[in-house]
Backbone as CSV, one residue per row, in Angstrom:
resi,resn,N_x,N_y,N_z,CA_x,CA_y,CA_z,C_x,C_y,C_z
1,UNK,-20.858,-23.197,11.984,-20.047,-23.521,10.807,-18.733,-24.165,11.264
2,UNK,-18.348,-25.255,10.610,-17.127,-25.956,10.994,-15.898,-25.147,10.589
3,UNK,-14.734,-25.540,11.163,-13.502,-24.843,10.843,-13.161,-24.959,9.364
4,UNK,-13.365,-26.148,8.805,-13.074,-26.358,7.382,-13.960,-25.477,6.514
5,UNK,-15.233,-25.360,6.897,-16.160,-24.511,6.136,-15.786,-23.040,6.242
6,UNK,-15.335,-22.625,7.436,-14.903,-21.239,7.606,-13.716,-20.922,6.707
7,UNK,-12.756,-21.838,6.671,-11.569,-21.621,5.839,-11.940,-21.543,4.366
8,UNK,-12.816,-22.453,3.950,-13.243,-22.454,2.549,-13.999,-21.171,2.213
9,UNK,-14.854,-20.739,3.131,-15.644,-19.532,2.908,-14.757,-18.298,2.832
10,UNK,-13.799,-18.174,3.768,-12.927,-16.999,3.783,-12.057,-16.937,2.526
11,UNK,-11.558,-18.089,2.099,-10.724,-18.125,0.897,-11.534,-17.732,-0.333
12,UNK,-12.734,-18.282,-0.440,-13.593,-17.986,-1.586,-14.013,-16.526,-1.596
13,UNK,-14.462,-16.021,-0.439,-14.987,-14.659,-0.363,-13.914,-13.623,-0.673
14,UNK,-12.735,-13.771,-0.048,-11.711,-12.736,-0.190,-11.198,-12.643,-1.614
15,UNK,-10.910,-13.765,-2.246,-10.331,-13.709,-3.577,-11.369,-13.345,-4.632
16,UNK,-12.616,-13.699,-4.411,-13.663,-13.256,-5.332,-13.921,-11.768,-5.189
17,UNK,-13.830,-11.264,-3.966,-13.972,-9.821,-3.758,-12.889,-9.082,-4.525
18,UNK,-11.650,-9.593,-4.470,-10.566,-8.915,-5.165,-10.784,-8.915,-6.676
19,UNK,-11.327,-10.022,-7.210,-11.633,-10.067,-8.645,-12.657,-9.004,-9.014
20,UNK,-13.692,-8.867,-8.177,-14.715,-7.865,-8.455,-14.169,-6.451,-8.292
21,UNK,-13.227,-6.282,-7.363,-12.590,-4.976,-7.189,-11.923,-4.532,-8.479
22,UNK,-11.236,-5.455,-9.158,-10.578,-5.122,-10.418,-11.592,-4.661,-11.461
23,UNK,-12.751,-5.315,-11.485,-13.804,-4.929,-12.430,-14.319,-3.534,-12.114
24,UNK,-14.668,-3.302,-10.847,-15.203,-1.999,-10.469,-14.156,-0.894,-10.606
25,UNK,-12.881,-1.239,-10.343,-11.822,-0.245,-10.492,-11.717,0.199,-11.946
26,UNK,-11.825,-0.762,-12.881,-11.787,-0.410,-14.301,-12.938,0.496,-14.688
27,UNK,-14.134,0.186,-14.176,-15.308,1.010,-14.477,-15.170,2.402,-13.862
28,UNK,-14.665,2.455,-12.628,-14.522,3.753,-11.965,-13.457,4.596,-12.647
29,UNK,-12.391,3.947,-13.111,-11.346,4.674,-13.827,-11.890,5.273,-15.119
30,UNK,-12.731,4.510,-15.822,-13.361,5.027,-17.041,-14.234,6.233,-16.716
31,UNK,-14.942,6.177,-15.583,-15.778,7.300,-15.154,-14.919,8.521,-14.829
32,UNK,-13.767,8.304,-14.204,-12.863,9.416,-13.894,-12.335,10.074,-15.169
33,UNK,-11.971,9.256,-16.147,-11.475,9.809,-17.415,-12.576,10.614,-18.100
34,UNK,-13.804,10.092,-18.068,-14.937,10.823,-18.637,-15.144,12.142,-17.903
35,UNK,-15.023,12.112,-16.581,-15.167,13.339,-15.797,-14.075,14.342,-16.154
36,UNK,-12.852,13.850,-16.386,-11.757,14.729,-16.798,-12.059,15.404,-18.135
37,UNK,-12.663,14.636,-19.039,-13.014,15.193,-20.347,-14.071,16.278,-20.199
38,UNK,-15.094,15.987,-19.387,-16.195,16.944,-19.192,-15.700,18.216,-18.511
39,UNK,-14.807,18.058,-17.525,-14.313,19.226,-16.778,-13.069,19.848,-17.421
40,UNK,-12.687,19.325,-18.584,-11.553,19.839,-19.365,-10.214,19.688,-18.652
41,UNK,-10.109,18.672,-17.816,-8.833,18.366,-17.176,-8.045,17.339,-17.983
42,UNK,-8.723,16.671,-18.902,-8.079,15.599,-19.658,-6.963,16.160,-20.535
43,UNK,-5.855,15.434,-20.558,-4.733,15.810,-21.423,-3.964,14.540,-21.777
44,UNK,-3.158,14.652,-22.814,-2.354,13.509,-23.210,-1.398,13.089,-22.107
45,UNK,-0.806,14.076,-21.431,0.129,13.771,-20.351,-0.555,13.067,-19.193
46,UNK,-1.759,13.528,-18.855,-2.505,12.914,-17.756,-2.895,11.476,-18.108
47,UNK,-3.284,11.252,-19.360,-3.656,9.905,-19.794,-2.430,8.984,-19.798
48,UNK,-1.275,9.489,-20.226,-0.054,8.688,-20.233,0.378,8.347,-18.807
49,UNK,0.137,9.269,-17.884,0.452,8.997,-16.479,-0.413,7.858,-15.950
50,UNK,-1.673,7.845,-16.356,-2.579,6.763,-15.970,-2.094,5.433,-16.538
51,UNK,-1.715,5.435,-17.812,-1.199,4.204,-18.425,0.081,3.748,-17.729
52,UNK,0.922,4.678,-17.350,2.153,4.342,-16.648,1.840,3.620,-15.337
53,UNK,0.827,4.117,-14.618,0.423,3.460,-13.376,-0.089,2.049,-13.642
54,UNK,-0.912,1.906,-14.672,-1.487,0.601,-15.000,-0.393,-0.406,-15.359
55,UNK,0.601,0.028,-16.118,1.626,-0.904,-16.599,2.608,-1.346,-15.512
56,UNK,2.612,-0.662,-14.359,3.455,-1.163,-13.260,2.938,-2.499,-12.753
57,UNK,1.680,-2.836,-13.088,1.106,-4.098,-12.641,1.781,-5.310,-13.281
58,UNK,2.365,-5.139,-14.455,2.954,-6.286,-15.158,4.086,-6.908,-14.349
59,UNK,5.145,-6.148,-14.001,6.199,-6.757,-13.172,5.727,-7.067,-11.758
60,UNK,4.790,-6.253,-11.238,4.288,-6.490,-9.879,3.606,-7.847,-9.782
61,UNK,2.714,-8.155,-10.702,2.003,-9.429,-10.645,2.942,-10.612,-10.847
62,UNK,4.005,-10.416,-11.637,4.964,-11.488,-11.846,5.636,-11.866,-10.521
63,UNK,6.146,-10.864,-9.804,6.783,-11.152,-8.520,5.762,-11.551,-7.466
64,UNK,4.553,-10.997,-7.554,3.494,-11.346,-6.600,3.172,-12.839,-6.664
65,UNK,3.072,-13.385,-7.860,2.758,-14.809,-7.999,3.862,-15.673,-7.392
66,UNK,5.115,-15.309,-7.646,6.243,-16.090,-7.130,6.325,-15.985,-5.606
67,UNK,6.267,-14.760,-5.106,6.432,-14.543,-3.667,5.222,-15.042,-2.888
68,UNK,4.030,-14.886,-3.459,2.828,-15.384,-2.774,2.909,-16.897,-2.617
69,UNK,3.349,-17.578,-3.670,3.493,-19.029,-3.581,4.488,-19.423,-2.507
70,UNK,5.617,-18.702,-2.451,6.613,-18.973,-1.417,6.096,-18.663,-0.028
71,UNK,5.310,-17.585,0.104,4.757,-17.198,1.406,3.759,-18.228,1.911
72,UNK,2.931,-18.757,1.007,1.964,-19.788,1.391,2.707,-20.980,1.978
73,UNK,3.756,-21.422,1.292,4.541,-22.567,1.769,5.193,-22.252,3.112
74,UNK,5.862,-21.086,3.192,6.558,-20.696,4.415,5.595,-20.595,5.597
75,UNK,4.482,-19.906,5.395,3.532,-19.697,6.484,2.975,-21.015,7.004
76,UNK,2.630,-21.943,6.107,2.054,-23.210,6.545,3.090,-24.095,7.226
77,UNK,4.344,-24.044,6.769,5.406,-24.800,7.442,5.563,-24.313,8.877
78,UNK,5.615,-22.990,9.053,5.748,-22.414,10.398,4.513,-22.725,11.240
79,UNK,3.334,-22.596,10.623,2.070,-22.790,11.347,1.975,-24.196,11.937
80,UNK,2.510,-25.179,11.237,2.439,-26.562,11.719,3.226,-26.756,13.008
81,UNK,4.181,-25.869,13.284,4.999,-25.989,14.493,4.473,-25.127,15.641
82,UNK,3.396,-24.376,15.389,2.830,-23.502,16.420,1.918,-24.323,17.334
83,UNK,2.250,-24.452,18.623,1.410,-25.263,19.519,0.138,-24.540,19.980
84,UNK,0.090,-23.211,19.792,-1.060,-22.429,20.262,-1.945,-21.968,19.096
85,UNK,-2.219,-22.857,18.177,-3.037,-22.503,17.016,-4.420,-22.021,17.458
86,UNK,-4.824,-20.882,16.926,-6.104,-20.267,17.282,-7.220,-20.893,16.451
87,UNK,-8.306,-21.317,17.082,-9.418,-21.930,16.330,-9.945,-20.984,15.252
88,UNK,-10.381,-21.551,14.153,-10.918,-20.761,13.041,-12.430,-20.654,13.193
89,UNK,-12.905,-19.451,13.397,-14.346,-19.183,13.491,-14.571,-17.710,13.173
90,UNK,-15.806,-17.271,13.333,-16.128,-15.884,13.000,-15.371,-14.886,13.852
91,UNK,-15.159,-15.207,15.129,-14.465,-14.292,16.029,-12.991,-14.148,15.634
92,UNK,-12.339,-15.287,15.349,-10.923,-15.212,14.980,-10.747,-14.568,13.606
93,UNK,-11.727,-14.755,12.712,-11.660,-14.113,11.393,-11.746,-12.596,11.535
94,UNK,-12.647,-12.126,12.417,-12.776,-10.688,12.656,-11.528,-10.147,13.354
95,UNK,-10.994,-10.911,14.306,-9.807,-10.472,15.028,-8.605,-10.363,14.103
96,UNK,-8.419,-11.351,13.231,-7.262,-11.311,12.342,-7.408,-10.186,11.320
97,UNK,-8.639,-9.853,10.937,-8.845,-8.721,10.035,-8.431,-7.422,10.707
98,UNK,-8.798,-7.263,11.981,-8.389,-6.067,12.723,-6.867,-6.004,12.861
99,UNK,-6.258,-7.142,13.177,-4.806,-7.180,13.341,-4.086,-6.987,12.009
100,UNK,-4.668,-7.506,10.927,-4.080,-7.301,9.603,-4.141,-5.820,9.221
101,UNK,-5.210,-5.153,9.633,-5.317,-3.722,9.351,-4.296,-2.937,10.166
102,UNK,-4.087,-3.340,11.425,-3.048,-2.712,12.239,-1.668,-3.013,11.654
103,UNK,-1.476,-4.248,11.186,-0.207,-4.616,10.545,0.034,-3.755,9.316
104,UNK,-1.022,-3.511,8.544,-0.903,-2.648,7.370,-0.428,-1.257,7.781
105,UNK,-0.991,-0.731,8.857,-0.566,0.588,9.337,0.920,0.575,9.687
106,UNK,1.345,-0.440,10.460,2.747,-0.526,10.890,3.662,-0.675,9.678
107,UNK,3.292,-1.567,8.763,4.084,-1.764,7.544,4.160,-0.480,6.731
108,UNK,3.015,0.183,6.582,2.944,1.394,5.779,3.811,2.493,6.386
109,UNK,3.769,2.598,7.711,4.617,3.589,8.389,6.093,3.269,8.156
110,UNK,6.443,1.997,8.292,7.849,1.587,8.159,8.385,1.824,6.757
111,UNK,7.571,1.553,5.740,8.084,1.700,4.377,8.190,3.171,3.957
112,UNK,7.606,4.045,4.747,7.809,5.484,4.528,9.028,5.990,5.293
113,UNK,9.359,5.346,6.408,10.376,5.874,7.303,11.710,5.129,7.216
114,UNK,11.744,3.991,6.518,12.990,3.243,6.320,13.320,3.299,4.835
115,UNK,14.441,3.899,4.500,14.689,4.215,3.099,14.806,2.978,2.215
116,UNK,15.347,1.883,2.737,15.452,0.671,1.930,14.070,0.198,1.491
117,UNK,13.087,0.317,2.368,11.712,-0.053,2.013,11.080,1.013,1.109
118,UNK,11.434,2.275,1.372,10.908,3.381,0.551,11.347,3.229,-0.899
119,UNK,12.471,2.585,-1.109,12.971,2.317,-2.451,11.880,1.690,-3.309
120,UNK,11.108,0.780,-2.706,10.007,0.133,-3.428,8.738,0.983,-3.375
121,UNK,8.379,1.456,-2.186,7.077,2.119,-2.026,7.011,3.468,-2.726
122,UNK,8.157,4.077,-2.997,8.161,5.369,-3.688,7.475,5.283,-5.045
123,UNK,7.463,4.093,-5.642,6.775,3.899,-6.933,5.304,4.298,-6.805
124,UNK,4.686,3.890,-5.717,3.264,4.171,-5.507,2.988,5.663,-5.358
125,UNK,3.982,6.406,-4.900,3.799,7.833,-4.634,4.369,8.731,-5.734
126,UNK,4.878,8.145,-6.792,5.645,8.931,-7.758,4.800,9.682,-8.778
127,UNK,3.515,9.375,-8.856,2.677,10.047,-9.842,2.241,11.434,-9.360
128,UNK,2.306,12.408,-10.253,1.838,13.755,-9.917,0.342,13.908,-10.175
129,UNK,-0.260,12.888,-10.782,-1.716,12.821,-10.950,-2.257,11.776,-9.983
130,UNK,-3.557,11.837,-9.739,-4.137,10.973,-8.709,-5.504,10.488,-9.147
131,UNK,-5.600,9.196,-9.438,-6.883,8.588,-9.768,-6.840,7.114,-9.401
132,UNK,-7.856,6.370,-9.783,-7.959,4.968,-9.397,-6.760,4.151,-9.861
133,UNK,-6.173,4.508,-10.997,-4.997,3.777,-11.492,-3.844,3.853,-10.496
134,UNK,-3.781,4.929,-9.712,-2.719,5.078,-8.723,-2.776,3.965,-7.690
135,UNK,-3.981,3.446,-7.419,-4.142,2.373,-6.441,-3.393,1.112,-6.853
136,UNK,-3.127,0.954,-8.138,-2.472,-0.248,-8.653,-1.050,0.039,-9.129
137,UNK,-0.515,1.160,-8.711,0.852,1.556,-9.086,1.816,1.003,-8.030
138,UNK,2.375,-0.169,-8.303,3.188,-0.861,-7.318,4.578,-1.176,-7.847
139,UNK,5.507,-1.290,-6.920,6.850,-1.756,-7.236,6.848,-3.280,-7.307
140,UNK,7.711,-3.828,-8.117,7.825,-5.279,-8.192,8.418,-5.862,-6.914
141,UNK,8.966,-5.004,-6.026,9.538,-5.474,-4.771,8.551,-5.392,-3.602
142,UNK,7.386,-4.797,-3.809,6.410,-4.627,-2.727,6.015,-5.925,-2.035
143,UNK,5.762,-7.025,-2.782,5.315,-8.254,-2.102,6.299,-8.791,-1.074
144,UNK,7.590,-8.563,-1.276,8.597,-9.065,-0.336,8.416,-8.439,1.041
145,UNK,8.157,-7.145,1.049,8.009,-6.419,2.312,6.781,-6.908,3.063
146,UNK,5.693,-7.119,2.350,4.441,-7.534,2.971,4.567,-8.889,3.658
147,UNK,5.287,-9.812,3.049,5.485,-11.143,3.639,6.153,-11.024,5.007
148,UNK,7.139,-10.169,5.120,7.873,-10.003,6.380,6.969,-9.461,7.486
149,UNK,6.166,-8.459,7.160,5.374,-7.793,8.190,4.179,-8.619,8.653
150,UNK,3.696,-9.539,7.823,2.552,-10.359,8.225,2.959,-11.662,8.906
151,UNK,4.260,-11.960,8.908,4.748,-13.178,9.545,4.389,-13.270,11.031
152,UNK,4.424,-12.164,11.810,4.034,-12.266,13.229,2.621,-12.799,13.448
153,UNK,1.716,-12.593,12.500,0.358,-13.111,12.655,0.350,-14.638,12.627
154,UNK,1.267,-15.229,11.855,1.405,-16.686,11.860,1.933,-17.143,13.212
155,UNK,2.938,-16.441,13.723,3.533,-16.795,15.008,2.541,-16.642,16.155
156,UNK,1.545,-15.789,15.979,0.494,-15.644,16.986,-0.467,-16.823,16.983
157,UNK,-0.441,-17.620,15.906,-1.268,-18.822,15.862,-2.452,-18.757,14.933
158,UNK,-2.540,-17.719,14.096,-3.643,-17.623,13.140,-3.370,-18.499,11.920
159,UNK,-4.425,-19.155,11.453,-4.312,-19.969,10.249,-3.911,-19.085,9.064
160,UNK,-2.916,-19.494,8.264,-2.466,-18.662,7.138,-3.568,-18.282,6.163
161,UNK,-4.566,-19.136,5.991,-5.659,-18.787,5.073,-6.389,-17.547,5.579
162,UNK,-6.609,-17.471,6.897,-7.244,-16.278,7.460,-6.375,-15.040,7.252
163,UNK,-5.067,-15.217,7.401,-4.153,-14.084,7.242,-4.169,-13.586,5.800
164,UNK,-4.059,-14.503,4.837,-4.061,-14.099,3.437,-5.402,-13.472,3.054
165,UNK,-6.495,-14.031,3.564,-7.818,-13.479,3.265,-7.939,-12.063,3.813
166,UNK,-7.478,-11.859,5.054,-7.542,-10.527,5.664,-6.674,-9.541,4.900
167,UNK,-5.490,-9.977,4.491,-4.593,-9.091,3.739,-5.215,-8.691,2.408
168,UNK,-5.859,-9.647,1.733,-6.519,-9.349,0.461,-7.637,-8.333,0.666
169,UNK,-8.413,-8.489,1.744,-9.513,-7.567,2.004,-9.006,-6.154,2.293
170,UNK,-7.926,-6.050,3.067,-7.356,-4.730,3.359,-6.842,-4.084,2.069
171,UNK,-6.181,-4.870,1.234,-5.674,-4.332,-0.031,-6.816,-3.970,-0.976
172,UNK,-7.848,-4.811,-1.021,-8.975,-4.551,-1.917,-9.691,-3.253,-1.550
173,UNK,-9.705,-2.929,-0.266,-10.351,-1.698,0.194,-9.703,-0.461,-0.412
174,UNK,-8.405,-0.586,-0.747,-7.641,0.589,-1.153,-8.088,1.211,-2.478
175,UNK,-8.715,0.414,-3.352,-8.951,0.935,-4.704,-9.851,2.172,-4.705
176,UNK,-10.896,2.193,-3.882,-11.893,3.257,-3.986,-11.464,4.566,-3.315
177,UNK,-10.379,4.520,-2.528,-9.955,5.749,-1.847,-8.934,6.531,-2.669
178,UNK,-8.561,6.005,-3.838,-7.628,6.724,-4.710,-8.414,7.490,-5.776
179,UNK,-8.979,8.609,-5.409,-9.700,9.425,-6.387,-9.957,10.813,-5.824
180,UNK,-10.275,11.728,-6.731,-10.620,13.101,-6.350,-12.112,13.377,-6.513
181,UNK,-12.855,12.408,-7.032,-14.269,12.630,-7.316,-15.137,12.567,-6.063
182,UNK,-14.728,11.751,-5.089,-15.510,11.597,-3.862,-14.975,12.564,-2.813
183,UNK,-15.867,13.397,-2.291,-15.462,14.375,-1.284,-15.455,13.784,0.112
184,UNK,-15.663,14.623,1.108,-15.667,14.154,2.490,-16.990,13.458,2.813
185,UNK,-16.926,12.477,3.735,-18.065,11.577,3.972,-18.621,11.682,5.386
186,UNK,-18.601,12.869,5.938,-19.255,13.112,7.223,-18.697,12.278,8.361
187,UNK,-19.575,11.641,9.164,-19.127,10.879,10.341,-18.196,9.713,10.003
188,UNK,-18.277,9.195,8.786,-17.400,8.087,8.397,-15.934,8.494,8.422
189,UNK,-15.687,9.814,8.268,-14.319,10.309,8.249,-13.597,10.059,9.580
190,UNK,-14.364,9.878,10.653,-13.722,9.748,11.963,-13.024,8.407,12.127
191,UNK,-13.621,7.326,11.586,-13.036,6.012,11.861,-12.608,5.235,10.619
192,UNK,-13.090,5.612,9.432,-12.693,4.914,8.214,-11.658,5.707,7.429
193,UNK,-10.780,4.999,6.738,-9.922,5.651,5.760,-10.785,5.986,4.551
194,UNK,-10.734,7.209,4.097,-11.615,7.687,3.037,-10.784,8.335,1.926
195,UNK,-11.402,8.628,0.770,-10.653,9.336,-0.273,-10.013,10.631,0.220
196,UNK,-10.715,11.374,1.074,-10.162,12.623,1.601,-8.896,12.361,2.412
197,UNK,-8.965,11.362,3.306,-7.795,11.037,4.127,-6.631,10.563,3.263
198,UNK,-6.942,9.775,2.236,-5.850,9.192,1.453,-5.264,10.187,0.458
199,UNK,-6.038,11.159,0.048,-5.451,12.236,-0.766,-4.347,12.931,0.026
200,UNK,-4.599,13.143,1.318,-3.583,13.726,2.191,-2.325,12.864,2.184
201,UNK,-2.516,11.550,2.286,-1.367,10.638,2.342,-0.492,10.751,1.098
202,UNK,-1.092,11.018,-0.043,-0.336,11.126,-1.290,0.180,12.540,-1.545
203,UNK,-0.099,13.460,-0.645,0.353,14.828,-0.834,1.849,14.987,-0.603
204,UNK,2.475,15.864,-1.376,3.894,16.166,-1.188,4.084,17.487,-0.445
205,UNK,2.984,18.116,-0.034,3.058,19.337,0.776,3.622,18.982,2.151
206,UNK,4.384,19.879,2.750,5.089,19.562,3.995,4.153,19.089,5.103
207,UNK,2.977,19.682,5.215,2.084,19.290,6.307,1.387,17.959,6.048
208,UNK,1.438,17.481,4.804,0.793,16.224,4.450,1.756,15.041,4.391
209,UNK,3.050,15.283,4.417,4.026,14.205,4.268,3.995,13.277,5.488
210,UNK,3.998,11.962,5.217,4.008,10.924,6.253,2.804,11.043,7.187
211,UNK,1.641,11.183,6.598,0.391,11.223,7.361,-0.597,10.193,6.796
212,UNK,-1.546,9.776,7.646,-2.672,8.929,7.246,-2.225,7.621,6.590
213,UNK,-1.613,6.764,7.401,-1.083,5.484,6.917,-2.113,4.354,6.953
214,UNK,-3.309,4.604,7.471,-4.280,3.541,7.695,-4.684,2.788,6.440
215,UNK,-5.164,1.548,6.654,-5.682,0.732,5.561,-7.178,0.913,5.439
216,UNK,-7.941,0.141,6.220,-9.399,0.298,6.257,-9.784,1.346,7.295
217,UNK,-9.128,1.309,8.446,-9.457,2.205,9.549,-8.442,3.343,9.654
218,UNK,-8.947,4.530,9.960,-8.071,5.693,10.174,-7.788,5.874,11.664
219,UNK,-8.427,5.039,12.502,-8.272,5.204,13.949,-6.830,4.964,14.400
220,UNK,-6.082,4.125,13.642,-4.682,3.904,14.025,-3.896,5.209,13.929
221,UNK,-4.157,6.005,12.903,-3.481,7.300,12.774,-3.880,8.248,13.882
222,UNK,-5.129,8.203,14.271,-5.583,9.072,15.362,-4.924,8.656,16.676
223,UNK,-4.793,7.346,16.889,-4.184,6.840,18.121,-2.693,7.163,18.189
224,UNK,-1.985,6.969,17.075,-0.520,7.078,17.079,-0.005,8.446,16.606
225,UNK,-0.909,9.391,16.380,-0.486,10.767,16.122,-0.013,11.051,14.711
226,UNK,-0.469,10.266,13.735,-0.062,10.505,12.343,-1.240,10.967,11.484
227,UNK,-2.307,11.423,12.126,-3.488,11.856,11.364,-3.376,13.312,10.947
228,UNK,-3.829,13.595,9.733,-3.918,14.970,9.230,-5.167,15.070,8.355
229,UNK,-6.058,15.998,8.667,-7.241,16.174,7.837,-6.884,16.923,6.559
230,UNK,-7.700,16.739,5.551,-7.505,17.427,4.272,-8.023,18.856,4.400
231,UNK,-7.137,19.815,4.248,-7.522,21.220,4.352,-7.633,21.879,2.986
232,UNK,-6.794,21.466,2.076,-6.923,21.869,0.679,-6.393,20.720,-0.170
233,UNK,-6.768,20.704,-1.445,-6.358,19.613,-2.323,-4.833,19.555,-2.376
234,UNK,-4.247,18.381,-2.125,-2.784,18.291,-2.079,-2.135,18.418,-3.455
235,UNK,-0.848,18.711,-3.434,0.014,18.507,-4.592,0.566,17.095,-4.470
236,UNK,0.396,16.304,-5.521,0.753,14.892,-5.441,2.162,14.636,-5.961
237,UNK,2.680,13.455,-5.605,3.968,13.030,-6.125,5.056,13.057,-5.076
238,UNK,6.282,12.895,-5.527,7.449,12.904,-4.649,7.916,14.338,-4.398
239,UNK,8.636,14.541,-3.292,9.157,15.881,-3.007,10.193,16.295,-4.055
240,UNK,10.874,15.299,-4.626,11.708,15.539,-5.806,10.956,14.949,-6.985
241,UNK,10.209,15.757,-7.728,9.260,15.241,-8.723,9.906,14.351,-9.777
242,UNK,9.139,13.334,-10.181,9.560,12.460,-11.270,8.602,12.693,-12.432
243,UNK,9.118,13.160,-13.559,8.262,13.522,-14.688,8.102,12.397,-15.696
244,UNK,8.929,11.350,-15.612,8.911,10.299,-16.627,7.618,9.478,-16.567
245,UNK,7.145,9.084,-17.757,6.001,8.185,-17.858,6.450,6.761,-18.213
246,UNK,7.762,6.584,-18.377,8.315,5.278,-18.733,8.179,4.327,-17.544
247,UNK,7.471,3.204,-17.678,7.269,2.280,-16.543,8.565,1.775,-15.935
248,UNK,9.620,1.644,-16.745,10.907,1.181,-16.211,11.518,2.256,-15.318
249,UNK,11.474,3.499,-15.777,11.963,4.611,-14.956,11.157,4.717,-13.674
250,UNK,9.840,4.545,-13.784,8.964,4.596,-12.609,9.395,3.553,-11.579
251,UNK,9.691,2.343,-12.043,10.071,1.258,-11.139,11.391,1.513,-10.432
252,UNK,12.335,2.150,-11.105,13.702,2.223,-10.569,14.191,3.655,-10.314
253,UNK,13.277,4.610,-10.246,13.650,6.024,-10.108,14.522,6.280,-8.883
254,UNK,14.219,5.655,-7.766,14.929,5.924,-6.522,16.258,5.173,-6.416
255,UNK,16.475,4.157,-7.252,17.670,3.329,-7.118,18.966,4.116,-7.316
256,UNK,19.116,4.865,-8.413,20.376,5.622,-8.573,20.556,6.690,-7.518
257,UNK,19.472,7.227,-6.991,19.572,8.233,-5.939,20.130,7.610,-4.653
258,UNK,19.646,6.412,-4.319,20.180,5.730,-3.151,21.634,5.315,-3.385
259,UNK,21.931,4.816,-4.584,23.305,4.398,-4.896,24.279,5.567,-4.734
260,UNK,23.866,6.731,-5.188,24.716,7.922,-5.074,25.000,8.244,-3.614
261,UNK,23.968,8.134,-2.773,24.165,8.418,-1.350,25.054,7.362,-0.698
262,UNK,24.839,6.100,-1.033,25.671,5.037,-0.455,27.134,5.202,-0.868
263,UNK,27.340,5.599,-2.120,28.711,5.789,-2.612,29.399,6.954,-1.916
264,UNK,28.608,7.894,-1.417,29.184,9.069,-0.754,29.448,8.841,0.728
265,UNK,28.983,7.701,1.264,29.152,7.425,2.699,30.629,7.370,3.065
266,UNK,30.990,8.059,4.128,32.393,8.130,4.537,32.778,7.038,5.523
267,UNK,31.779,6.330,6.049,32.073,5.236,6.981,30.909,4.247,6.972
268,UNK,31.120,3.107,7.640,30.110,2.046,7.647,28.824,2.495,8.333
269,UNK,28.977,3.320,9.361,27.795,3.806,10.091,26.883,4.616,9.175
270,UNK,27.468,5.548,8.421,26.673,6.357,7.498,26.064,5.487,6.403
271,UNK,26.809,4.493,5.937,26.305,3.583,4.906,25.025,2.897,5.377
272,UNK,25.062,2.371,6.593,23.895,1.682,7.149,22.750,2.660,7.379
273,UNK,23.087,3.858,7.867,22.043,4.845,8.149,21.337,5.303,6.879
274,UNK,22.059,5.369,5.768,21.400,5.701,4.507,20.330,4.653,4.149
275,UNK,20.514,3.433,4.614,19.566,2.356,4.315,18.379,2.337,5.274
276,UNK,18.633,2.650,6.548,17.589,2.454,7.561,16.967,3.747,8.079
277,UNK,17.588,4.875,7.817,17.011,6.149,8.235,15.935,6.579,7.231
278,UNK,15.122,7.580,7.574,14.080,8.041,6.645,14.668,8.642,5.369
279,UNK,13.908,8.655,4.300,14.369,9.321,3.064,14.739,10.772,3.359
280,UNK,15.834,11.218,2.751,16.297,12.585,2.981,17.310,12.727,4.083
281,UNK,17.587,11.617,4.819,18.576,11.704,5.901,19.951,12.025,5.333
282,UNK,20.685,12.877,6.058,22.060,13.224,5.687,22.923,13.241,6.965
283,UNK,24.193,12.860,6.841,25.081,12.941,8.023,25.230,14.396,8.460
284,UNK,25.423,14.570,9.755,25.642,15.919,10.272,27.003,16.434,9.794
285,UNK,27.002,17.696,9.401,28.253,18.280,8.894,29.300,18.365,10.003
């Protein structure tokens, strides 16, 4: 297959997969709601929480379209100046997918451990309920962070189309692991990110916090020491719970909390540390 055909195929496959993911996610969410009704877990509050997650997509997609367009332009401008461009074929497509998954792990770890990034990512973790809708609960600032972390793949010489396709595939994988209906999956648990592993990631219990950052593969967590198996069903949400179902409150819940801490900083060093240290950091007394 020629390079042009590979690029066309990867672009077509990845974006069509994402379209189908949205369809299957809607069907799976309907199945989860039906299961809640049958098991008597369904409630008005739980349904409103689901709607709150769904409605975060409105501002997210608005910024996603703008930033994605800018990223396409930026990446291709940079790529044209790269003298070590990597040929486009099946091997480089597989390699960039692996590297994009590793990039996802690094990005995911950073946005949990750097408070300025957590400002956006906390939206995804703010729900005390957990279902497929949670997979689409995003901050409108999320796309900005992703552009920064995937830029090194361009500098390595990968064609931007391969990078965007790989990123879409890693993101598309996420929808099915946000649920409580699927239990543990035997040997697959060792190397794949699964619903069990990702339930841990969304847990607010002390032993589950900042664990299981993987995208498609869980092996990165095993390698870098951030893996935690699911021992009991987690308590979901933030360590300081957010009860609001208002999508605007959901989007900006952490902003006044950060502002309060920045306003309390007694010097420039503490001000900067409030931005770059992990959430919950406080100056030593």
